[in-house]
C-alpha positions in Angstrom: 57.4 55.3 23.5 57.1 51.8 22.1 54.6 51.1 25.3 52.3 54.0 24.1 52.3 52.7 20.6 51.4 49.4 21.5 48.9 50.7 23.9 47.6 52.9 21.4 47.5 50.2 18.6 45.5 47.6 21.4 42.9 51.0 21.8 42.2 50.8 18.0 42.1 46.7 18.2 39.3 46.8 20.7 37.5 49.7 18.9 37.2 48.0 16.3 36.2 45.1 18.1 33.0 46.8 19.4 32.7 48.7 16.7 32.3 44.9 14.7 29.9 43.6 17.5 28.0 46.4 17.2 26.7 45.3 13.6 23.4 44.5 13.4 23.2 40.7 13.5 21.7 39.7 9.6 23.0 42.8 6.8 22.4 42.5 3.1 25.1 39.7 1.7 25.2 37.9 4.9 23.4 35.0 3.9 20.7 36.7 3.7 18.7 37.4 0.2 15.0 38.8 -0.9 12.1 38.1 -3.3 11.1 40.1 -5.6 13.4 42.4 -7.7 14.0 45.5 -5.8 16.1 46.3 -2.9 15.4 44.0 -0.1 13.7 46.1 2.9 11.6 45.2 6.4 11.7 42.9 8.6 13.0 39.2 7.6 10.5 36.8 7.2 10.1 33.9 9.3 10.7 30.5 7.5 6.9 30.0 7.5 6.0 33.0 5.8 9.0 32.2 2.9 7.4 28.8 2.8 4.2 30.4 2.5 5.8 33.2 0.0 7.5 31.0 -2.2 4.2 28.4 -2.5 1.8 31.8 -3.9 4.9 32.7 -6.1 5.3 29.4 -8.0 1.5 29.2 -8.1 1.7 32.4 -9.8 4.1 31.6 -12.1 2.0 28.4 -13.5 -1.2 30.5 -13.3 0.0 32.8 -15.9 1.4 30.1 -17.6 -2.3 28.8 -18.4 -3.6 32.7 -18.9 -0.9 32.7 -21.3 -1.7 29.3 -22.9 -5.8 30.5 -22.8 -4.9 33.7 -24.8 -2.9 31.9 -27.4 -6.0 29.4 -27.7 -8.4 32.6 -27.6 -5.6 34.3 -30.5 -6.0 31.7 -32.5 -10.0 31.7 -32.4 -10.0 34.8 -33.7 -8.0 34.2 -36.5 -10.2 31.4 -37.5 -13.4 33.3 -36.8 -12.0 36.8 -38.9 -10.9 33.9 -41.6 -14.4 32.5 -41.5 -15.7 36.3 -41.8 -13.8 36.5 -44.9 -14.9 33.4 -46.7 -19.0 34.6 -45.9 -18.7 37.9 -47.0 -17.0 36.1 -50.4 -19.8 33.1 -50.3 -22.3 36.4 -50.1 -21.2 37.7 -53.1 -21.5 34.5 -55.1 -24.6 33.2 -53.0 -27.1 32.0 -55.6 -30.3 33.9 -54.2 -32.8 32.1 -56.8 -32.3 29.2 -54.6 -33.3 28.7 -51.3 -31.8 25.2 -50.1 -28.4 28.1 -50.9 -29.8 30.9 -48.6 -30.8 28.9 -46.1 -27.3 26.8 -45.8 -25.7 30.5 -46.2 -27.8 31.3 -43.0 -27.1 28.5 -41.5 -23.4 29.3 -41.9 -23.8 33.1 -40.7 -25.7 31.5 -37.3 -22.7 29.1 -36.5 -19.9 31.6 -37.0 -22.6 33.9 -34.8 -22.4 31.4 -32.4 -18.9 30.7 -32.1 -18.5 34.4 -31.6 -20.8 34.3 -28.8 -19.2 31.7 -27.5 -15.3 33.2 -28.2 -16.7 36.4 -26.2 -17.8 34.4 -23.5 -14.5 33.1 -22.8 -12.4 35.9 -23.6 -14.4 37.5 -20.7 -13.7 35.0 -18.4 -10.0 35.1 -19.5 -10.1 39.0 -18.3 -11.6 38.4 -15.1 -9.1 35.9 -14.7 -6.1 38.1 -16.1 -7.3 40.5 -13.7 -8.1 38.6 -10.3 -4.5 37.3 -11.2 -2.8 40.7 -11.0 -4.5 41.8 -8.0 -2.7 38.6 -6.3 0.4 39.1 -7.8 0.1 43.0 -6.6 -0.5 41.2 -3.1 2.5 39.2 -3.1 4.2 41.9 -3.9 3.1 44.0 -1.0 3.4 40.8 1.3 6.6 38.9 -0.1 8.0 41.0 -2.5 11.5 42.8 -1.6 11.2 41.0 1.7 14.4 39.6 3.2 14.6 36.2 4.3 17.9 33.6 5.6 19.2 31.6 2.6 19.2 28.7 5.1 15.4 28.8 5.9 15.5 28.5 2.1 17.8 25.5 1.6 15.7 23.8 4.3 11.9 24.5 2.6 13.4 23.1 -0.7 14.9 20.3 1.4 10.8 19.7 2.6 12.4 20.8 6.2 
């Protein structure tokens, strides 16, 4: 009876070994990682593809920071333009309409504010265009690189400059 039990155990061990060998060479949790935030899917990125994806991701991050800075500067300019508009409204109420010099100075102030508004609108339109282009590039990165698996060894090698 002991021989039958040994034979059954050997058969079970052999089946487990065959099952282990039948597993895919790379599976989640065995030295792979994924770009993006979702579940990893698709074929593994090659080292060159990973390098390109990592470079694009870094470029997108710096471009986003630059867009944010431009947006903050525009917000500041907008607040200043609005404050200037309120000051002009108050000056209009107190304007000496009998003085031609006062009227001329007031009109110059209004024209300067209008020019500033035009400049603001141009810079805002450029920011919107750049942000739209950034979003399109980000969506493209998500399609090409996001949630794609890669080997952690490749990432380490790229960071080391190989």
